[in-house]
PQR file of N, CA, C, O and H, with PARSE charges and radii, in Angstrom:
ATOM      1  N   MET A   1     -17.437 -16.322  19.932 -0.4000 1.5000
ATOM      2  CA  MET A   1     -17.796 -15.825  18.623 -0.0000 2.0000
ATOM      3  C   MET A   1     -16.951 -14.590  18.289  0.5500 1.7000
ATOM      4  O   MET A   1     -16.736 -13.724  19.138 -0.5500 1.4000
ATOM      5  N   ALA A   2     -16.495 -14.527  17.090 -0.4000 1.5000
ATOM      6  CA  ALA A   2     -15.709 -13.386  16.660 -0.0000 2.0000
ATOM      7  C   ALA A   2     -16.611 -12.182  16.456  0.5500 1.7000
ATOM      8  O   ALA A   2     -17.811 -12.327  16.219 -0.5500 1.4000
ATOM      9  H   ALA A   2     -16.670 -15.230  16.401  0.4000 1.0000
ATOM     10  N   GLU A   3     -16.029 -10.994  16.551 -0.4000 1.5000
ATOM     11  CA  GLU A   3     -16.814  -9.762  16.398 -0.0000 2.0000
ATOM     12  C   GLU A   3     -17.435  -9.645  15.011  0.5500 1.7000
ATOM     13  O   GLU A   3     -18.548  -9.138  14.876 -0.5500 1.4000
ATOM     14  H   GLU A   3     -15.055 -10.877  16.745  0.4000 1.0000
ATOM     15  N   SER A   4     -16.729 -10.109  13.978 -0.4000 1.5000
ATOM     16  CA  SER A   4     -17.259 -10.021  12.613 -0.0000 2.0000
ATOM     17  C   SER A   4     -18.482 -10.922  12.427  0.5500 1.7000
ATOM     18  O   SER A   4     -19.351 -10.615  11.611 -0.5500 1.4000
ATOM     19  H   SER A   4     -15.824 -10.521  14.088  0.4000 1.0000
ATOM     20  N   ASP A   5     -18.563 -12.033  13.176 -0.4000 1.5000
ATOM     21  CA  ASP A   5     -19.721 -12.925  13.079 -0.0000 2.0000
ATOM     22  C   ASP A   5     -20.978 -12.272  13.639  0.5500 1.7000
ATOM     23  O   ASP A   5     -22.057 -12.448  13.071 -0.5500 1.4000
ATOM     24  H   ASP A   5     -17.857 -12.282  13.839  0.4000 1.0000
ATOM     25  N   THR A   6     -20.875 -11.533  14.721 -0.4000 1.5000
ATOM     26  CA  THR A   6     -22.056 -10.903  15.323 -0.0000 2.0000
ATOM     27  C   THR A   6     -22.539  -9.715  14.506  0.5500 1.7000
ATOM     28  O   THR A   6     -23.738  -9.435  14.486 -0.5500 1.4000
ATOM     29  H   THR A   6     -19.999 -11.390  15.182  0.4000 1.0000
ATOM     30  N   LYS A   7     -21.651  -9.022  13.843 -0.4000 1.5000
ATOM     31  CA  LYS A   7     -22.052  -7.881  13.018 -0.0000 2.0000
ATOM     32  C   LYS A   7     -22.808  -8.334  11.771  0.5500 1.7000
ATOM     33  O   LYS A   7     -23.717  -7.638  11.318 -0.5500 1.4000
ATOM     34  H   LYS A   7     -20.677  -9.250  13.859  0.4000 1.0000
ATOM     35  N   ARG A   8     -22.458  -9.451  11.228 -0.4000 1.5000
ATOM     36  CA  ARG A   8     -23.042  -9.919   9.984 -0.0000 2.0000
ATOM     37  C   ARG A   8     -24.466 -10.443  10.166  0.5500 1.7000
ATOM     38  O   ARG A   8     -25.254 -10.377   9.223 -0.5500 1.4000
ATOM     39  H   ARG A   8     -21.720 -10.016  11.596  0.4000 1.0000
ATOM     40  N   LYS A   9     -24.822 -10.956  11.331 -0.4000 1.5000
ATOM     41  CA  LYS A   9     -26.125 -11.576  11.532 -0.0000 2.0000
ATOM     42  C   LYS A   9     -27.255 -10.569  11.627  0.5500 1.7000
ATOM     43  O   LYS A   9     -28.351 -10.870  11.157 -0.5500 1.4000
ATOM     44  H   LYS A   9     -24.181 -11.011  12.097  0.4000 1.0000
ATOM     45  N   GLY A  10     -27.061  -9.409  12.198 -0.4000 1.5000
ATOM     46  CA  GLY A  10     -28.124  -8.418  12.330 -0.0000 2.0000
ATOM     47  C   GLY A  10     -29.136  -8.842  13.380  0.5500 1.7000
ATOM     48  O   GLY A  10     -28.890  -9.766  14.155 -0.5500 1.4000
ATOM     49  H   GLY A  10     -26.170  -9.164  12.580  0.4000 1.0000
ATOM     50  N   CYS A  11     -30.266  -8.167  13.401 -0.4000 1.5000
ATOM     51  CA  CYS A  11     -31.273  -8.449  14.422 -0.0000 2.0000
ATOM     52  C   CYS A  11     -32.286  -9.484  13.956  0.5500 1.7000
ATOM     53  O   CYS A  11     -33.006 -10.039  14.785 -0.5500 1.4000
ATOM     54  H   CYS A  11     -30.466  -7.416  12.771  0.4000 1.0000
ATOM     55  N   GLY A  12     -32.365  -9.760  12.670 -0.4000 1.5000
ATOM     56  CA  GLY A  12     -33.308 -10.745  12.176 -0.0000 2.0000
ATOM     57  C   GLY A  12     -34.742 -10.250  12.125  0.5500 1.7000
ATOM     58  O   GLY A  12     -35.669 -11.053  12.021 -0.5500 1.4000
ATOM     59  H   GLY A  12     -31.780  -9.309  11.996  0.4000 1.0000
ATOM     60  N   CYS A  13     -34.941  -8.939  12.198 -0.4000 1.5000
ATOM     61  CA  CYS A  13     -36.304  -8.409  12.237 -0.0000 2.0000
ATOM     62  C   CYS A  13     -36.727  -7.822  10.895  0.5500 1.7000
ATOM     63  O   CYS A  13     -37.771  -7.173  10.823 -0.5500 1.4000
ATOM     64  H   CYS A  13     -34.188  -8.286  12.283  0.4000 1.0000
ATOM     65  N   GLY A  14     -35.975  -8.022   9.857 -0.4000 1.5000
ATOM     66  CA  GLY A  14     -36.334  -7.474   8.553 -0.0000 2.0000
ATOM     67  C   GLY A  14     -36.167  -8.498   7.461  0.5500 1.7000
ATOM     68  O   GLY A  14     -35.689  -9.608   7.692 -0.5500 1.4000
ATOM     69  H   GLY A  14     -35.128  -8.549   9.915  0.4000 1.0000
ATOM     70  N   ILE A  15     -36.562  -8.114   6.279 -0.4000 1.5000
ATOM     71  CA  ILE A  15     -36.417  -8.982   5.118 -0.0000 2.0000
ATOM     72  C   ILE A  15     -35.393  -8.318   4.214  0.5500 1.7000
ATOM     73  O   ILE A  15     -35.729  -7.393   3.475 -0.5500 1.4000
ATOM     74  H   ILE A  15     -36.951  -7.212   6.091  0.4000 1.0000
ATOM     75  N   GLY A  16     -34.159  -8.772   4.263 -0.4000 1.5000
ATOM     76  CA  GLY A  16     -33.104  -8.119   3.488 -0.0000 2.0000
ATOM     77  C   GLY A  16     -32.863  -6.722   4.036  0.5500 1.7000
ATOM     78  O   GLY A  16     -32.536  -6.565   5.212 -0.5500 1.4000
ATOM     79  H   GLY A  16     -33.887  -9.524   4.863  0.4000 1.0000
ATOM     80  N   THR A  17     -33.021  -5.710   3.199 -0.4000 1.5000
ATOM     81  CA  THR A  17     -32.816  -4.336   3.648 -0.0000 2.0000
ATOM     82  C   THR A  17     -34.121  -3.679   4.090  0.5500 1.7000
ATOM     83  O   THR A  17     -34.103  -2.564   4.610 -0.5500 1.4000
ATOM     84  H   THR A  17     -33.287  -5.838   2.243  0.4000 1.0000
ATOM     85  N   PHE A  18     -35.255  -4.358   3.891 -0.4000 1.5000
ATOM     86  CA  PHE A  18     -36.549  -3.802   4.272 -0.0000 2.0000
ATOM     87  C   PHE A  18     -36.986  -4.378   5.610  0.5500 1.7000
ATOM     88  O   PHE A  18     -36.912  -5.588   5.828 -0.5500 1.4000
ATOM     89  H   PHE A  18     -35.269  -5.265   3.468  0.4000 1.0000
ATOM     90  N   GLY A  19     -37.441  -3.510   6.501 -0.4000 1.5000
ATOM     91  CA  GLY A  19     -38.010  -3.963   7.753 -0.0000 2.0000
ATOM     92  C   GLY A  19     -39.488  -4.279   7.553  0.5500 1.7000
ATOM     93  O   GLY A  19     -40.048  -4.027   6.487 -0.5500 1.4000
ATOM     94  H   GLY A  19     -37.501  -2.528   6.324  0.4000 1.0000
ATOM     95  N   ILE A  20     -40.101  -4.825   8.572 -0.4000 1.5000
ATOM     96  CA  ILE A  20     -41.502  -5.210   8.470 -0.0000 2.0000
ATOM     97  C   ILE A  20     -42.391  -3.981   8.262  0.5500 1.7000
ATOM     98  O   ILE A  20     -43.410  -4.071   7.577 -0.5500 1.4000
ATOM     99  H   ILE A  20     -39.646  -5.030   9.439  0.4000 1.0000
ATOM    100  N   GLY A  21     -42.022  -2.840   8.840 -0.4000 1.5000
ATOM    101  CA  GLY A  21     -42.798  -1.609   8.647 -0.0000 2.0000
ATOM    102  C   GLY A  21     -42.784  -1.152   7.207  0.5500 1.7000
ATOM    103  O   GLY A  21     -43.798  -0.682   6.691 -0.5500 1.4000
ATOM    104  H   GLY A  21     -41.194  -2.767   9.397  0.4000 1.0000
ATOM    105  N   SER A  22     -41.654  -1.284   6.560 -0.4000 1.5000
ATOM    106  CA  SER A  22     -41.546  -0.895   5.151 -0.0000 2.0000
ATOM    107  C   SER A  22     -42.381  -1.804   4.262  0.5500 1.7000
ATOM    108  O   SER A  22     -43.026  -1.340   3.322 -0.5500 1.4000
ATOM    109  H   SER A  22     -40.830  -1.666   6.980  0.4000 1.0000
ATOM    110  N   VAL A  23     -42.366  -3.085   4.556 -0.4000 1.5000
ATOM    111  CA  VAL A  23     -43.137  -4.028   3.750 -0.0000 2.0000
ATOM    112  C   VAL A  23     -44.634  -3.769   3.906  0.5500 1.7000
ATOM    113  O   VAL A  23     -45.375  -3.778   2.923 -0.5500 1.4000
ATOM    114  H   VAL A  23     -41.842  -3.462   5.319  0.4000 1.0000
ATOM    115  N   VAL A  24     -45.078  -3.538   5.145 -0.4000 1.5000
ATOM    116  CA  VAL A  24     -46.491  -3.233   5.385 -0.0000 2.0000
ATOM    117  C   VAL A  24     -46.882  -1.944   4.679  0.5500 1.7000
ATOM    118  O   VAL A  24     -47.946  -1.871   4.063 -0.5500 1.4000
ATOM    119  H   VAL A  24     -44.476  -3.531   5.943  0.4000 1.0000
ATOM    120  N   ALA A  25     -46.027  -0.921   4.762 -0.4000 1.5000
ATOM    121  CA  ALA A  25     -46.306   0.358   4.097 -0.0000 2.0000
ATOM    122  C   ALA A  25     -46.392   0.188   2.592  0.5500 1.7000
ATOM    123  O   ALA A  25     -47.244   0.802   1.950 -0.5500 1.4000
ATOM    124  H   ALA A  25     -45.163  -0.980   5.262  0.4000 1.0000
ATOM    125  N   MET A  26     -45.527  -0.631   2.018 -0.4000 1.5000
ATOM    126  CA  MET A  26     -45.536  -0.843   0.570 -0.0000 2.0000
ATOM    127  C   MET A  26     -46.803  -1.570   0.125  0.5500 1.7000
ATOM    128  O   MET A  26     -47.372  -1.244  -0.917 -0.5500 1.4000
ATOM    129  H   MET A  26     -44.834  -1.130   2.539  0.4000 1.0000
ATOM    130  N   ILE A  27     -47.239  -2.541   0.900 -0.4000 1.5000
ATOM    131  CA  ILE A  27     -48.467  -3.271   0.555 -0.0000 2.0000
ATOM    132  C   ILE A  27     -49.680  -2.352   0.637  0.5500 1.7000
ATOM    133  O   ILE A  27     -50.514  -2.345  -0.268 -0.5500 1.4000
ATOM    134  H   ILE A  27     -46.777  -2.806   1.746  0.4000 1.0000
ATOM    135  N   ILE A  28     -49.784  -1.580   1.713 -0.4000 1.5000
ATOM    136  CA  ILE A  28     -50.907  -0.645   1.873 -0.0000 2.0000
ATOM    137  C   ILE A  28     -50.897   0.381   0.754  0.5500 1.7000
ATOM    138  O   ILE A  28     -51.939   0.679   0.171 -0.5500 1.4000
ATOM    139  H   ILE A  28     -49.107  -1.586   2.448  0.4000 1.0000
ATOM    140  N   SER A  29     -49.726   0.922   0.451 -0.4000 1.5000
ATOM    141  CA  SER A  29     -49.613   1.956  -0.569 -0.0000 2.0000
ATOM    142  C   SER A  29     -50.021   1.437  -1.944  0.5500 1.7000
ATOM    143  O   SER A  29     -50.754   2.111  -2.667 -0.5500 1.4000
ATOM    144  H   SER A  29     -48.879   0.680   0.924  0.4000 1.0000
ATOM    145  N   TYR A  30     -49.552   0.247  -2.309 -0.4000 1.5000
ATOM    146  CA  TYR A  30     -49.889  -0.274  -3.635 -0.0000 2.0000
ATOM    147  C   TYR A  30     -51.376  -0.603  -3.731  0.5500 1.7000
ATOM    148  O   TYR A  30     -51.991  -0.399  -4.778 -0.5500 1.4000
ATOM    149  H   TYR A  30     -48.957  -0.300  -1.722  0.4000 1.0000
ATOM    150  N   THR A  31     -51.952  -1.109  -2.649 -0.4000 1.5000
ATOM    151  CA  THR A  31     -53.374  -1.422  -2.666 -0.0000 2.0000
ATOM    152  C   THR A  31     -54.218  -0.161  -2.789  0.5500 1.7000
ATOM    153  O   THR A  31     -55.251  -0.164  -3.458 -0.5500 1.4000
ATOM    154  H   THR A  31     -51.453  -1.275  -1.799  0.4000 1.0000
ATOM    155  N   ALA A  32     -53.781   0.913  -2.145 -0.4000 1.5000
ATOM    156  CA  ALA A  32     -54.547   2.158  -2.168 -0.0000 2.0000
ATOM    157  C   ALA A  32     -54.328   2.959  -3.452  0.5500 1.7000
ATOM    158  O   ALA A  32     -55.272   3.558  -3.966 -0.5500 1.4000
ATOM    159  H   ALA A  32     -52.942   0.916  -1.602  0.4000 1.0000
ATOM    160  N   ASN A  33     -53.095   2.981  -3.981 -0.4000 1.5000
ATOM    161  CA  ASN A  33     -52.755   3.874  -5.087 -0.0000 2.0000
ATOM    162  C   ASN A  33     -52.504   3.173  -6.426  0.5500 1.7000
ATOM    163  O   ASN A  33     -52.591   3.816  -7.472 -0.5500 1.4000
ATOM    164  H   ASN A  33     -52.328   2.495  -3.563  0.4000 1.0000
ATOM    165  N   HIS A  34     -52.199   1.893  -6.421 -0.4000 1.5000
ATOM    166  CA  HIS A  34     -51.851   1.134  -7.628 -0.0000 2.0000
ATOM    167  C   HIS A  34     -50.705   1.796  -8.398  0.5500 1.7000
ATOM    168  O   HIS A  34     -50.737   1.881  -9.625 -0.5500 1.4000
ATOM    169  H   HIS A  34     -52.128   1.370  -5.571  0.4000 1.0000
ATOM    170  N   SER A  35     -49.696   2.260  -7.661 -0.4000 1.5000
ATOM    171  CA  SER A  35     -48.548   2.915  -8.262 -0.0000 2.0000
ATOM    172  C   SER A  35     -47.266   2.377  -7.633  0.5500 1.7000
ATOM    173  O   SER A  35     -47.113   2.392  -6.412 -0.5500 1.4000
ATOM    174  H   SER A  35     -49.670   2.191  -6.664  0.4000 1.0000
ATOM    175  N   ILE A  36     -46.358   1.907  -8.463 -0.4000 1.5000
ATOM    176  CA  ILE A  36     -45.091   1.378  -7.959 -0.0000 2.0000
ATOM    177  C   ILE A  36     -44.223   2.506  -7.406  0.5500 1.7000
ATOM    178  O   ILE A  36     -43.518   2.315  -6.415 -0.5500 1.4000
ATOM    179  H   ILE A  36     -46.482   1.894  -9.455  0.4000 1.0000
ATOM    180  N   LEU A  37     -44.267   3.676  -8.039 -0.4000 1.5000
ATOM    181  CA  LEU A  37     -43.478   4.807  -7.547 -0.0000 2.0000
ATOM    182  C   LEU A  37     -43.901   5.188  -6.127  0.5500 1.7000
ATOM    183  O   LEU A  37     -43.051   5.340  -5.249 -0.5500 1.4000
ATOM    184  H   LEU A  37     -44.839   3.831  -8.844  0.4000 1.0000
ATOM    185  N   TRP A  38     -45.206   5.343  -5.897 -0.4000 1.5000
ATOM    186  CA  TRP A  38     -45.686   5.685  -4.544 -0.0000 2.0000
ATOM    187  C   TRP A  38     -45.394   4.555  -3.569  0.5500 1.7000
ATOM    188  O   TRP A  38     -45.115   4.811  -2.398 -0.5500 1.4000
ATOM    189  H   TRP A  38     -45.896   5.220  -6.610  0.4000 1.0000
ATOM    190  N   MET A  39     -45.453   3.318  -4.027 -0.4000 1.5000
ATOM    191  CA  MET A  39     -45.154   2.177  -3.172 -0.0000 2.0000
ATOM    192  C   MET A  39     -43.722   2.259  -2.656  0.5500 1.7000
ATOM    193  O   MET A  39     -43.470   2.022  -1.475 -0.5500 1.4000
ATOM    194  H   MET A  39     -45.680   3.111  -4.979  0.4000 1.0000
ATOM    195  N   LEU A  40     -42.789   2.594  -3.537 -0.4000 1.5000
ATOM    196  CA  LEU A  40     -41.384   2.707  -3.129 -0.0000 2.0000
ATOM    197  C   LEU A  40     -41.161   3.893  -2.191  0.5500 1.7000
ATOM    198  O   LEU A  40     -40.409   3.788  -1.223 -0.5500 1.4000
ATOM    199  H   LEU A  40     -42.995   2.787  -4.497  0.4000 1.0000
ATOM    200  N   ILE A  41     -41.808   5.009  -2.476 -0.4000 1.5000
ATOM    201  CA  ILE A  41     -41.669   6.190  -1.616 -0.0000 2.0000
ATOM    202  C   ILE A  41     -42.224   5.895  -0.223  0.5500 1.7000
ATOM    203  O   ILE A  41     -41.578   6.199   0.781 -0.5500 1.4000
ATOM    204  H   ILE A  41     -42.419   5.095  -3.263  0.4000 1.0000
ATOM    205  N   HIS A  42     -43.414   5.305  -0.160 -0.4000 1.5000
ATOM    206  CA  HIS A  42     -44.013   5.007   1.139 -0.0000 2.0000
ATOM    207  C   HIS A  42     -43.257   3.903   1.870  0.5500 1.7000
ATOM    208  O   HIS A  42     -43.215   3.889   3.101 -0.5500 1.4000
ATOM    209  H   HIS A  42     -43.939   5.059  -0.975  0.4000 1.0000
ATOM    210  N   GLY A  43     -42.663   2.984   1.126 -0.4000 1.5000
ATOM    211  CA  GLY A  43     -41.825   1.959   1.743 -0.0000 2.0000
ATOM    212  C   GLY A  43     -40.605   2.552   2.417  0.5500 1.7000
ATOM    213  O   GLY A  43     -40.135   2.028   3.427 -0.5500 1.4000
ATOM    214  H   GLY A  43     -42.697   2.995   0.126  0.4000 1.0000
ATOM    215  N   PHE A  44     -40.089   3.637   1.868 -0.4000 1.5000
ATOM    216  CA  PHE A  44     -38.949   4.329   2.473 -0.0000 2.0000
ATOM    217  C   PHE A  44     -39.321   4.908   3.835  0.5500 1.7000
ATOM    218  O   PHE A  44     -38.512   4.882   4.762 -0.5500 1.4000
ATOM    219  H   PHE A  44     -40.471   4.062   1.048  0.4000 1.0000
ATOM    220  N   PHE A  45     -40.543   5.433   3.961 -0.4000 1.5000
ATOM    221  CA  PHE A  45     -40.971   6.029   5.215 -0.0000 2.0000
ATOM    222  C   PHE A  45     -41.465   4.999   6.232  0.5500 1.7000
ATOM    223  O   PHE A  45     -41.513   5.297   7.426 -0.5500 1.4000
ATOM    224  H   PHE A  45     -41.200   5.455   3.207  0.4000 1.0000
ATOM    225  N   GLY A  46     -41.828   3.811   5.791 -0.4000 1.5000
ATOM    226  CA  GLY A  46     -42.144   2.702   6.679 -0.0000 2.0000
ATOM    227  C   GLY A  46     -43.314   2.943   7.609  0.5500 1.7000
ATOM    228  O   GLY A  46     -44.411   3.288   7.169 -0.5500 1.4000
ATOM    229  H   GLY A  46     -41.789   3.569   4.822  0.4000 1.0000
ATOM    230  N   TRP A  47     -43.071   2.758   8.916 -0.4000 1.5000
ATOM    231  CA  TRP A  47     -44.132   2.841   9.920 -0.0000 2.0000
ATOM    232  C   TRP A  47     -44.788   4.213   9.947  0.5500 1.7000
ATOM    233  O   TRP A  47     -45.961   4.317  10.302 -0.5500 1.4000
ATOM    234  H   TRP A  47     -42.180   2.479   9.274  0.4000 1.0000
ATOM    235  N   PHE A  48     -44.070   5.265   9.583 -0.4000 1.5000
ATOM    236  CA  PHE A  48     -44.662   6.604   9.556 -0.0000 2.0000
ATOM    237  C   PHE A  48     -45.856   6.629   8.598  0.5500 1.7000
ATOM    238  O   PHE A  48     -46.900   7.192   8.927 -0.5500 1.4000
ATOM    239  H   PHE A  48     -43.116   5.181   9.294  0.4000 1.0000
ATOM    240  N   TYR A  49     -45.713   6.028   7.428 -0.4000 1.5000
ATOM    241  CA  TYR A  49     -46.815   5.989   6.464 -0.0000 2.0000
ATOM    242  C   TYR A  49     -47.955   5.115   6.968  0.5500 1.7000
ATOM    243  O   TYR A  49     -49.123   5.454   6.779 -0.5500 1.4000
ATOM    244  H   TYR A  49     -44.865   5.570   7.160  0.4000 1.0000
ATOM    245  N   VAL A  50     -47.631   4.000   7.605 -0.4000 1.5000
ATOM    246  CA  VAL A  50     -48.671   3.105   8.121 -0.0000 2.0000
ATOM    247  C   VAL A  50     -49.519   3.829   9.164  0.5500 1.7000
ATOM    248  O   VAL A  50     -50.747   3.748   9.128 -0.5500 1.4000
ATOM    249  H   VAL A  50     -46.682   3.725   7.759  0.4000 1.0000
ATOM    250  N   ILE A  51     -48.882   4.525  10.080 -0.4000 1.5000
ATOM    251  CA  ILE A  51     -49.612   5.269  11.119 -0.0000 2.0000
ATOM    252  C   ILE A  51     -50.425   6.391  10.494  0.5500 1.7000
ATOM    253  O   ILE A  51     -51.577   6.602  10.875 -0.5500 1.4000
ATOM    254  H   ILE A  51     -47.885   4.591  10.110  0.4000 1.0000
ATOM    255  N   LEU A  52     -49.852   7.110   9.548 -0.4000 1.5000
ATOM    256  CA  LEU A  52     -50.576   8.182   8.863 -0.0000 2.0000
ATOM    257  C   LEU A  52     -51.797   7.635   8.123  0.5500 1.7000
ATOM    258  O   LEU A  52     -52.860   8.255   8.136 -0.5500 1.4000
ATOM    259  H   LEU A  52     -48.916   6.939   9.239  0.4000 1.0000
ATOM    260  N   TYR A  53     -51.649   6.486   7.486 -0.4000 1.5000
ATOM    261  CA  TYR A  53     -52.759   5.858   6.763 -0.0000 2.0000
ATOM    262  C   TYR A  53     -53.900   5.497   7.723  0.5500 1.7000
ATOM    263  O   TYR A  53     -55.070   5.725   7.413 -0.5500 1.4000
ATOM    264  H   TYR A  53     -50.786   5.982   7.476  0.4000 1.0000
ATOM    265  N   VAL A  54     -53.560   4.941   8.872 -0.4000 1.5000
ATOM    266  CA  VAL A  54     -54.570   4.551   9.853 -0.0000 2.0000
ATOM    267  C   VAL A  54     -55.278   5.778  10.414  0.5500 1.7000
ATOM    268  O   VAL A  54     -56.489   5.745  10.631 -0.5500 1.4000
ATOM    269  H   VAL A  54     -52.610   4.756   9.123  0.4000 1.0000
ATOM    270  N   ILE A  55     -54.545   6.853  10.652 -0.4000 1.5000
ATOM    271  CA  ILE A  55     -55.154   8.075  11.173 -0.0000 2.0000
ATOM    272  C   ILE A  55     -56.097   8.686  10.137  0.5500 1.7000
ATOM    273  O   ILE A  55     -57.205   9.100  10.479 -0.5500 1.4000
ATOM    274  H   ILE A  55     -53.561   6.880  10.476  0.4000 1.0000
ATOM    275  N   ARG A  56     -55.674   8.744   8.892 -0.4000 1.5000
ATOM    276  CA  ARG A  56     -56.463   9.400   7.844 -0.0000 2.0000
ATOM    277  C   ARG A  56     -57.670   8.585   7.382  0.5500 1.7000
ATOM    278  O   ARG A  56     -58.737   9.150   7.143 -0.5500 1.4000
ATOM    279  H   ARG A  56     -54.774   8.407   8.614  0.4000 1.0000
ATOM    280  N   ARG A  57     -57.516   7.278   7.255 -0.4000 1.5000
ATOM    281  CA  ARG A  57     -58.584   6.453   6.689 -0.0000 2.0000
ATOM    282  C   ARG A  57     -59.284   5.565   7.703  0.5500 1.7000
ATOM    283  O   ARG A  57     -60.322   4.979   7.394 -0.5500 1.4000
ATOM    284  H   ARG A  57     -56.649   6.819   7.450  0.4000 1.0000
ATOM    285  N   GLY A  58     -58.748   5.454   8.885 -0.4000 1.5000
ATOM    286  CA  GLY A  58     -59.357   4.592   9.889 -0.0000 2.0000
ATOM    287  C   GLY A  58     -58.914   3.151   9.732  0.5500 1.7000
ATOM    288  O   GLY A  58     -58.498   2.729   8.654 -0.5500 1.4000
ATOM    289  H   GLY A  58     -57.905   5.930   9.137  0.4000 1.0000
ATOM    290  N   PHE A  59     -59.007   2.424  10.790 -0.4000 1.5000
ATOM    291  CA  PHE A  59     -58.583   1.027  10.796 -0.0000 2.0000
ATOM    292  C   PHE A  59     -59.793   0.150  10.521  0.5500 1.7000
ATOM    293  O   PHE A  59     -60.724   0.104  11.325 -0.5500 1.4000
ATOM    294  H   PHE A  59     -59.345   2.767  11.666  0.4000 1.0000
ATOM    295  N   ARG A  60     -59.787  -0.546   9.390 -0.4000 1.5000
ATOM    296  CA  ARG A  60     -60.894  -1.422   9.019 -0.0000 2.0000
ATOM    297  C   ARG A  60     -60.397  -2.841   8.815  0.5500 1.7000
ATOM    298  O   ARG A  60     -59.317  -3.044   8.260 -0.5500 1.4000
ATOM    299  H   ARG A  60     -59.030  -0.509   8.737  0.4000 1.0000
ATOM    300  N   PHE A  61     -61.160  -3.816   9.251 -0.4000 1.5000
ATOM    301  CA  PHE A  61     -60.808  -5.218   9.040 -0.0000 2.0000
ATOM    302  C   PHE A  61     -61.330  -5.703   7.732  0.5500 1.7000
ATOM    303  O   PHE A  61     -61.130  -6.866   7.381 -0.5500 1.4000
ATOM    304  H   PHE A  61     -62.038  -3.651   9.702  0.4000 1.0000
TER
END
């Protein structure tokens, strides 16, 4: 395999430019705040926001 082929594939752990942590953070943020602006900001921080949300509000099923 050529070097350019391996660089282009990536790790396969995200959706486009967003990783799974960002997507989870965006869903939680929009459900809690109903704001697209906050959703984008929290999506940028990803797993940090998810962990902060769980610490502050508790984990509920």
